[in-house]
C-alpha positions in Angstrom: 10.5 19.5 -59.4 13.9 19.5 -61.0 15.2 22.7 -62.4 17.4 23.1 -65.3 20.3 23.6 -62.9 22.0 20.6 -61.4 23.3 20.3 -57.9 27.0 20.6 -57.5 28.8 17.3 -56.9 30.2 18.4 -53.5 26.8 19.5 -52.3 25.3 16.1 -53.5 27.9 14.3 -51.4 27.1 16.4 -48.4 23.4 15.7 -48.8 24.0 12.0 -49.2 26.2 11.9 -46.1 23.5 13.7 -44.0 20.9 11.3 -45.3 22.9 8.3 -44.3 23.6 9.8 -40.8 19.9 10.5 -40.2 18.9 7.1 -41.6 21.3 5.4 -39.2 19.9 7.5 -36.3 16.4 6.5 -37.3 17.4 2.8 -37.4 18.9 3.0 -33.9 15.8 4.8 -32.6 13.5 2.2 -34.1 15.7 -0.6 -32.6 15.5 0.9 -29.2 11.8 1.3 -29.4 11.4 -2.3 -30.5 13.6 -3.5 -27.6 11.7 -1.4 -25.1 8.3 -2.8 -26.3 9.7 -6.4 -26.2 11.0 -5.9 -22.6 7.7 -4.5 -21.5 5.8 -7.5 -23.0 8.3 -9.9 -21.3 7.6 -8.3 -17.9 3.8 -8.9 -18.3 4.5 -12.6 -19.2 6.8 -12.9 -16.1 4.2 -11.3 -13.9 1.6 -13.8 -15.2 3.9 -16.7 -14.6 4.7 -15.5 -11.1 1.0 -15.2 -10.3 0.3 -18.7 -11.7 3.1 -20.2 -9.7 1.9 -18.4 -6.5 -1.6 -19.7 -7.0 -0.3 -23.3 -7.6 1.7 -23.1 -4.4 -1.2 -21.8 -2.4 -3.5 -24.5 -3.8 -0.9 -27.1 -2.9 -0.8 -26.0 0.7 -4.6 -25.6 0.8 -4.9 -21.9 1.2 -8.3 -20.9 -0.2 -7.4 -17.2 -0.8 -5.5 -17.8 -4.0 -8.5 -16.6 -6.1 -8.9 -13.5 -3.9 -5.2 -12.6 -4.3 -5.5 -13.1 -8.0 -8.5 -10.8 -8.2 -6.8 -8.2 -6.0 -3.7 -8.1 -8.1 -5.8 -7.2 -11.1 -7.5 -4.3 -9.3 -10.6 -6.2 -8.3 -11.6 -7.1 -4.8 -13.4 -10.3 -4.1 -16.3 -9.8 -1.8 -18.1 -12.2 0.5 -21.8 -11.8 -0.2 -23.8 -11.2 2.9 -27.5 -11.8 2.7 -30.3 -11.3 5.1 -28.3 -9.3 7.5 -30.5 -7.7 10.1 -29.0 -4.8 12.0 -29.1 -5.1 15.8 -32.1 -3.5 17.4 -31.6 -0.5 19.6 -33.5 -1.0 22.8 -33.7 2.4 24.5 -35.4 3.6 27.6 -38.2 6.0 27.7 -35.8 8.8 28.7 -33.6 8.0 25.6 -36.6 8.2 23.3 -37.8 11.5 25.0 -34.3 13.0 24.5 -34.2 12.0 20.9 -37.7 13.5 20.3 -36.5 16.8 21.9 -33.4 16.9 19.6 -35.5 16.1 16.6 -37.9 18.9 17.5 -35.1 21.4 17.9 -33.7 20.4 14.5 -37.1 21.0 12.8 -37.1 24.6 14.1 -33.8 25.4 12.4 
């Protein structure tokens, strides 16, 4: 890689100064990135602490929705399971049934 010619001392000094400058910039950039990551992680911890405190307060006052709020804040929705639900029966008159039959027949022709 080296040639038989050597770099002039003035040029070496210039290259070394440029290297130091760029190295310092890189160090500052890495420090900023590190601080940003740390701040982001601290926010997550603060959010979790806030959620825990909120749940504790709600539990103390007897509010039963603490678990639902916790699930909702994480993007999930707690659902109440409804079983054996029978829809209300439609009780129509003969005229209503006749009208529905006519409409159905007209739709079949289309």
